[in-house]
Every structure is written in C-alpha cells, then in structure tokens.
PDB file of N, H, CA, C and O in Angstrom:
ATOM      1  N   MET A   1     154.221  15.438  72.718  1.00  0.00           N
ATOM      2  CA  MET A   1     154.184  15.032  71.314  1.00  0.00           C
ATOM      3  C   MET A   1     154.282  16.301  70.473  1.00  0.00           C
ATOM      4  O   MET A   1     153.640  17.308  70.775  1.00  0.00           O
ATOM      5  N   SER A   2     155.075  16.246  69.438  1.00  0.00           N
ATOM      6  H   SER A   2     155.597  15.428  69.193  1.00  0.00           H
ATOM      7  CA  SER A   2     155.254  17.424  68.596  1.00  0.00           C
ATOM      8  C   SER A   2     154.027  17.652  67.717  1.00  0.00           C
ATOM      9  O   SER A   2     153.234  16.745  67.464  1.00  0.00           O
ATOM     10  N   LEU A   3     153.904  18.871  67.273  1.00  0.00           N
ATOM     11  H   LEU A   3     154.547  19.608  67.479  1.00  0.00           H
ATOM     12  CA  LEU A   3     152.776  19.242  66.410  1.00  0.00           C
ATOM     13  C   LEU A   3     152.807  18.435  65.112  1.00  0.00           C
ATOM     14  O   LEU A   3     151.768  17.977  64.636  1.00  0.00           O
ATOM     15  N   GLU A   4     153.997  18.265  64.547  1.00  0.00           N
ATOM     16  H   GLU A   4     154.840  18.638  64.934  1.00  0.00           H
ATOM     17  CA  GLU A   4     154.129  17.510  63.296  1.00  0.00           C
ATOM     18  C   GLU A   4     153.657  16.071  63.472  1.00  0.00           C
ATOM     19  O   GLU A   4     152.945  15.540  62.620  1.00  0.00           O
ATOM     20  N   LYS A   5     154.052  15.443  64.572  1.00  0.00           N
ATOM     21  H   LYS A   5     154.630  15.874  65.264  1.00  0.00           H
ATOM     22  CA  LYS A   5     153.670  14.053  64.828  1.00  0.00           C
ATOM     23  C   LYS A   5     152.164  13.936  65.041  1.00  0.00           C
ATOM     24  O   LYS A   5     151.536  13.008  64.531  1.00  0.00           O
ATOM     25  N   SER A   6     151.581  14.868  65.789  1.00  0.00           N
ATOM     26  H   SER A   6     152.090  15.623  66.203  1.00  0.00           H
ATOM     27  CA  SER A   6     150.141  14.797  66.044  1.00  0.00           C
ATOM     28  C   SER A   6     149.337  15.024  64.768  1.00  0.00           C
ATOM     29  O   SER A   6     148.308  14.379  64.568  1.00  0.00           O
ATOM     30  N   LEU A   7     149.790  15.934  63.901  1.00  0.00           N
ATOM     31  H   LEU A   7     150.625  16.458  64.063  1.00  0.00           H
ATOM     32  CA  LEU A   7     149.109  16.148  62.621  1.00  0.00           C
ATOM     33  C   LEU A   7     149.223  14.920  61.730  1.00  0.00           C
ATOM     34  O   LEU A   7     148.272  14.543  61.047  1.00  0.00           O
ATOM     35  N   SER A   8     150.389  14.308  61.747  1.00  0.00           N
ATOM     36  H   SER A   8     151.163  14.615  62.302  1.00  0.00           H
ATOM     37  CA  SER A   8     150.593  13.103  60.943  1.00  0.00           C
ATOM     38  C   SER A   8     149.656  11.990  61.405  1.00  0.00           C
ATOM     39  O   SER A   8     149.043  11.311  60.582  1.00  0.00           O
ATOM     40  N   ASN A   9     149.545  11.804  62.714  1.00  0.00           N
ATOM     41  H   ASN A   9     150.043  12.356  63.383  1.00  0.00           H
ATOM     42  CA  ASN A   9     148.641  10.779  63.251  1.00  0.00           C
ATOM     43  C   ASN A   9     147.195  11.075  62.873  1.00  0.00           C
ATOM     44  O   ASN A   9     146.443  10.163  62.528  1.00  0.00           O
ATOM     45  N   TRP A  10     146.807  12.341  62.938  1.00  0.00           N
ATOM     46  H   TRP A  10     147.418  13.081  63.219  1.00  0.00           H
ATOM     47  CA  TRP A  10     145.448  12.744  62.612  1.00  0.00           C
ATOM     48  C   TRP A  10     145.137  12.458  61.143  1.00  0.00           C
ATOM     49  O   TRP A  10     144.073  11.929  60.822  1.00  0.00           O
ATOM     50  N   VAL A  11     146.063  12.807  60.261  1.00  0.00           N
ATOM     51  H   VAL A  11     146.927  13.237  60.522  1.00  0.00           H
ATOM     52  CA  VAL A  11     145.872  12.573  58.824  1.00  0.00           C
ATOM     53  C   VAL A  11     145.807  11.070  58.543  1.00  0.00           C
ATOM     54  O   VAL A  11     144.987  10.621  57.742  1.00  0.00           O
ATOM     55  N   ASP A  12     146.669  10.297  59.199  1.00  0.00           N
ATOM     56  H   ASP A  12     147.336  10.662  59.849  1.00  0.00           H
ATOM     57  CA  ASP A  12     146.653   8.845  59.013  1.00  0.00           C
ATOM     58  C   ASP A  12     145.308   8.246  59.432  1.00  0.00           C
ATOM     59  O   ASP A  12     144.766   7.384  58.740  1.00  0.00           O
ATOM     60  N   LYS A  13     144.779   8.700  60.551  1.00  0.00           N
ATOM     61  H   LYS A  13     145.219   9.401  61.113  1.00  0.00           H
ATOM     62  CA  LYS A  13     143.489   8.176  61.021  1.00  0.00           C
ATOM     63  C   LYS A  13     142.377   8.458  60.017  1.00  0.00           C
ATOM     64  O   LYS A  13     141.546   7.591  59.746  1.00  0.00           O
ATOM     65  N   ILE A  14     142.361   9.657  59.473  1.00  0.00           N
ATOM     66  H   ILE A  14     143.035  10.361  59.693  1.00  0.00           H
ATOM     67  CA  ILE A  14     141.333  10.015  58.493  1.00  0.00           C
ATOM     68  C   ILE A  14     141.528   9.231  57.200  1.00  0.00           C
ATOM     69  O   ILE A  14     140.563   8.712  56.638  1.00  0.00           O
ATOM     70  N   ALA A  15     142.765   9.141  56.726  1.00  0.00           N
ATOM     71  H   ALA A  15     143.548   9.562  57.183  1.00  0.00           H
ATOM     72  CA  ALA A  15     143.037   8.458  55.462  1.00  0.00           C
ATOM     73  C   ALA A  15     142.690   6.976  55.544  1.00  0.00           C
ATOM     74  O   ALA A  15     142.253   6.389  54.554  1.00  0.00           O
ATOM     75  N   LYS A  16     142.879   6.365  56.712  1.00  0.00           N
ATOM     76  H   LYS A  16     143.234   6.842  57.516  1.00  0.00           H
ATOM     77  CA  LYS A  16     142.570   4.942  56.861  1.00  0.00           C
ATOM     78  C   LYS A  16     141.077   4.662  56.767  1.00  0.00           C
ATOM     79  O   LYS A  16     140.679   3.525  56.514  1.00  0.00           O
ATOM     80  N   LYS A  17     140.253   5.671  56.964  1.00  0.00           N
ATOM     81  H   LYS A  17     140.576   6.595  57.169  1.00  0.00           H
ATOM     82  CA  LYS A  17     138.801   5.495  56.860  1.00  0.00           C
ATOM     83  C   LYS A  17     138.307   5.578  55.416  1.00  0.00           C
ATOM     84  O   LYS A  17     137.166   5.215  55.129  1.00  0.00           O
ATOM     85  N   ILE A  18     139.150   6.046  54.518  1.00  0.00           N
ATOM     86  H   ILE A  18     140.077   6.341  54.751  1.00  0.00           H
ATOM     87  CA  ILE A  18     138.782   6.156  53.110  1.00  0.00           C
ATOM     88  C   ILE A  18     138.912   4.768  52.475  1.00  0.00           C
ATOM     89  O   ILE A  18     139.951   4.123  52.609  1.00  0.00           O
ATOM     90  N   PRO A  19     137.869   4.307  51.790  1.00  0.00           N
ATOM     91  CA  PRO A  19     137.932   2.978  51.174  1.00  0.00           C
ATOM     92  C   PRO A  19     139.140   2.845  50.242  1.00  0.00           C
ATOM     93  O   PRO A  19     139.394   3.708  49.402  1.00  0.00           O
ATOM     94  N   GLY A  20     139.876   1.741  50.412  1.00  0.00           N
ATOM     95  H   GLY A  20     139.669   1.039  51.094  1.00  0.00           H
ATOM     96  CA  GLY A  20     141.039   1.467  49.570  1.00  0.00           C
ATOM     97  C   GLY A  20     142.352   1.939  50.163  1.00  0.00           C
ATOM     98  O   GLY A  20     143.402   1.381  49.843  1.00  0.00           O
ATOM     99  N   PHE A  21     142.323   2.937  51.007  1.00  0.00           N
ATOM    100  H   PHE A  21     141.470   3.389  51.267  1.00  0.00           H
ATOM    101  CA  PHE A  21     143.555   3.458  51.586  1.00  0.00           C
ATOM    102  C   PHE A  21     144.081   2.602  52.724  1.00  0.00           C
ATOM    103  O   PHE A  21     145.290   2.548  52.948  1.00  0.00           O
ATOM    104  N   ASN A  22     143.192   1.934  53.443  1.00  0.00           N
ATOM    105  H   ASN A  22     142.210   1.978  53.260  1.00  0.00           H
ATOM    106  CA  ASN A  22     143.640   1.120  54.567  1.00  0.00           C
ATOM    107  C   ASN A  22     144.611   0.037  54.103  1.00  0.00           C
ATOM    108  O   ASN A  22     145.633  -0.191  54.750  1.00  0.00           O
ATOM    109  N   GLY A  23     144.310  -0.626  53.005  1.00  0.00           N
ATOM    110  H   GLY A  23     143.480  -0.441  52.479  1.00  0.00           H
ATOM    111  CA  GLY A  23     145.209  -1.637  52.462  1.00  0.00           C
ATOM    112  C   GLY A  23     146.539  -1.047  52.038  1.00  0.00           C
ATOM    113  O   GLY A  23     147.587  -1.669  52.214  1.00  0.00           O
ATOM    114  N   TYR A  24     146.500   0.142  51.485  1.00  0.00           N
ATOM    115  H   TYR A  24     145.649   0.648  51.342  1.00  0.00           H
ATOM    116  CA  TYR A  24     147.730   0.838  51.086  1.00  0.00           C
ATOM    117  C   TYR A  24     148.609   1.104  52.298  1.00  0.00           C
ATOM    118  O   TYR A  24     149.814   0.861  52.254  1.00  0.00           O
ATOM    119  N   PHE A  25     148.019   1.600  53.376  1.00  0.00           N
ATOM    120  H   PHE A  25     147.039   1.798  53.411  1.00  0.00           H
ATOM    121  CA  PHE A  25     148.792   1.886  54.576  1.00  0.00           C
ATOM    122  C   PHE A  25     149.382   0.619  55.181  1.00  0.00           C
ATOM    123  O   PHE A  25     150.531   0.617  55.625  1.00  0.00           O
ATOM    124  N   ARG A  26     148.607  -0.453  55.201  1.00  0.00           N
ATOM    125  H   ARG A  26     147.674  -0.452  54.841  1.00  0.00           H
ATOM    126  CA  ARG A  26     149.129  -1.712  55.747  1.00  0.00           C
ATOM    127  C   ARG A  26     150.306  -2.202  54.915  1.00  0.00           C
ATOM    128  O   ARG A  26     151.288  -2.702  55.462  1.00  0.00           O
ATOM    129  N   LYS A  27     150.213  -2.061  53.602  1.00  0.00           N
ATOM    130  H   LYS A  27     149.414  -1.654  53.158  1.00  0.00           H
ATOM    131  CA  LYS A  27     151.303  -2.489  52.723  1.00  0.00           C
ATOM    132  C   LYS A  27     152.558  -1.664  52.995  1.00  0.00           C
ATOM    133  O   LYS A  27     153.659  -2.210  53.066  1.00  0.00           O
ATOM    134  N   GLU A  28     152.396  -0.361  53.147  1.00  0.00           N
ATOM    135  H   GLU A  28     151.502   0.083  53.089  1.00  0.00           H
ATOM    136  CA  GLU A  28     153.542   0.509  53.441  1.00  0.00           C
ATOM    137  C   GLU A  28     154.141   0.175  54.797  1.00  0.00           C
ATOM    138  O   GLU A  28     155.363   0.182  54.946  1.00  0.00           O
ATOM    139  N   GLU A  29     153.309  -0.117  55.790  1.00  0.00           N
ATOM    140  H   GLU A  29     152.316  -0.123  55.669  1.00  0.00           H
ATOM    141  CA  GLU A  29     153.811  -0.498  57.110  1.00  0.00           C
ATOM    142  C   GLU A  29     154.620  -1.782  57.032  1.00  0.00           C
ATOM    143  O   GLU A  29     155.659  -1.897  57.682  1.00  0.00           O
ATOM    144  N   ARG A  30     154.158  -2.752  56.241  1.00  0.00           N
ATOM    145  H   ARG A  30     153.314  -2.658  55.713  1.00  0.00           H
ATOM    146  CA  ARG A  30     154.911  -4.000  56.091  1.00  0.00           C
ATOM    147  C   ARG A  30     156.255  -3.747  55.434  1.00  0.00           C
ATOM    148  O   ARG A  30     157.258  -4.343  55.826  1.00  0.00           O
ATOM    149  N   ARG A  31     156.290  -2.866  54.435  1.00  0.00           N
ATOM    150  H   ARG A  31     155.475  -2.381  54.116  1.00  0.00           H
ATOM    151  CA  ARG A  31     157.554  -2.528  53.778  1.00  0.00           C
ATOM    152  C   ARG A  31     158.535  -1.887  54.743  1.00  0.00           C
ATOM    153  O   ARG A  31     159.717  -2.230  54.766  1.00  0.00           O
ATOM    154  N   GLU A  32     158.026  -0.937  55.553  1.00  0.00           N
ATOM    155  H   GLU A  32     157.066  -0.657  55.534  1.00  0.00           H
ATOM    156  CA  GLU A  32     158.889  -0.262  56.522  1.00  0.00           C
ATOM    157  C   GLU A  32     159.417  -1.239  57.560  1.00  0.00           C
ATOM    158  O   GLU A  32     160.596  -1.195  57.912  1.00  0.00           O
ATOM    159  N   ASN A  33     158.552  -2.121  58.052  1.00  0.00           N
ATOM    160  H   ASN A  33     157.595  -2.157  57.766  1.00  0.00           H
ATOM    161  CA  ASN A  33     158.983  -3.115  59.036  1.00  0.00           C
ATOM    162  C   ASN A  33     160.003  -4.074  58.445  1.00  0.00           C
ATOM    163  O   ASN A  33     160.968  -4.441  59.114  1.00  0.00           O
ATOM    164  N   ASP A  34     159.802  -4.480  57.211  1.00  0.00           N
ATOM    165  H   ASP A  34     159.018  -4.182  56.667  1.00  0.00           H
ATOM    166  CA  ASP A  34     160.749  -5.369  56.546  1.00  0.00           C
ATOM    167  C   ASP A  34     162.105  -4.687  56.394  1.00  0.00           C
ATOM    168  O   ASP A  34     163.145  -5.308  56.614  1.00  0.00           O
ATOM    169  N   GLN A  35     162.093  -3.422  56.024  1.00  0.00           N
ATOM    170  H   GLN A  35     161.248  -2.917  55.846  1.00  0.00           H
ATOM    171  CA  GLN A  35     163.340  -2.678  55.860  1.00  0.00           C
ATOM    172  C   GLN A  35     164.089  -2.575  57.194  1.00  0.00           C
ATOM    173  O   GLN A  35     165.305  -2.762  57.241  1.00  0.00           O
ATOM    174  N   ARG A  36     163.364  -2.279  58.273  1.00  0.00           N
ATOM    175  H   ARG A  36     162.376  -2.127  58.235  1.00  0.00           H
ATOM    176  CA  ARG A  36     164.003  -2.197  59.599  1.00  0.00           C
ATOM    177  C   ARG A  36     164.607  -3.534  59.993  1.00  0.00           C
ATOM    178  O   ARG A  36     165.714  -3.584  60.530  1.00  0.00           O
ATOM    179  N   LEU A  37     163.893  -4.607  59.730  1.00  0.00           N
ATOM    180  H   LEU A  37     162.995  -4.566  59.294  1.00  0.00           H
ATOM    181  CA  LEU A  37     164.374  -5.943  60.074  1.00  0.00           C
ATOM    182  C   LEU A  37     165.642  -6.271  59.290  1.00  0.00           C
ATOM    183  O   LEU A  37     166.590  -6.822  59.850  1.00  0.00           O
ATOM    184  N   ARG A  38     165.667  -5.940  58.009  1.00  0.00           N
ATOM    185  H   ARG A  38     164.897  -5.492  57.554  1.00  0.00           H
ATOM    186  CA  ARG A  38     166.843  -6.211  57.190  1.00  0.00           C
ATOM    187  C   ARG A  38     168.038  -5.372  57.623  1.00  0.00           C
ATOM    188  O   ARG A  38     169.175  -5.836  57.540  1.00  0.00           O
ATOM    189  N   GLU A  39     167.805  -4.148  58.083  1.00  0.00           N
ATOM    190  H   GLU A  39     166.881  -3.771  58.151  1.00  0.00           H
ATOM    191  CA  GLU A  39     168.908  -3.298  58.540  1.00  0.00           C
ATOM    192  C   GLU A  39     169.538  -3.857  59.807  1.00  0.00           C
ATOM    193  O   GLU A  39     170.742  -3.697  60.011  1.00  0.00           O
ATOM    194  N   LYS A  40     168.755  -4.510  60.665  1.00  0.00           N
ATOM    195  H   LYS A  40     167.778  -4.640  60.499  1.00  0.00           H
ATOM    196  CA  LYS A  40     169.270  -5.057  61.926  1.00  0.00           C
ATOM    197  C   LYS A  40     170.040  -6.354  61.712  1.00  0.00           C
ATOM    198  O   LYS A  40     170.888  -6.716  62.528  1.00  0.00           O
ATOM    199  N   SER A  41     169.751  -7.046  60.632  1.00  0.00           N
ATOM    200  H   SER A  41     169.062  -6.752  59.970  1.00  0.00           H
ATOM    201  CA  SER A  41     170.389  -8.361  60.380  1.00  0.00           C
ATOM    202  C   SER A  41     171.806  -8.199  59.903  1.00  0.00           C
ATOM    203  O   SER A  41     172.487  -9.191  59.644  1.00  0.00           O
TER     204      SER A  41
END
C-alpha cells in the first residue's frame, strides 16, 4: 500500500469519529458510487 493511500485511510478514520463528519463522508461515498454507476451505463 502506498504512503499516500495509507495516510488517506488514516485521516478518513479519524475524521469519521468527529461528530457530523460521518454523515458527510457517507453522502460523498453515495455520490461517488452513483457517478461510477452512471459512467458504466
């Protein structure tokens, strides 16, 4: 695993523990997944 990827995962884990950020991350994940799905169609 690259250093950049491991740092990104570490920051994401910490940010998800901050109140209010978990919902933000879930919303962004849904947007990214929707975009990928639309690109494949």
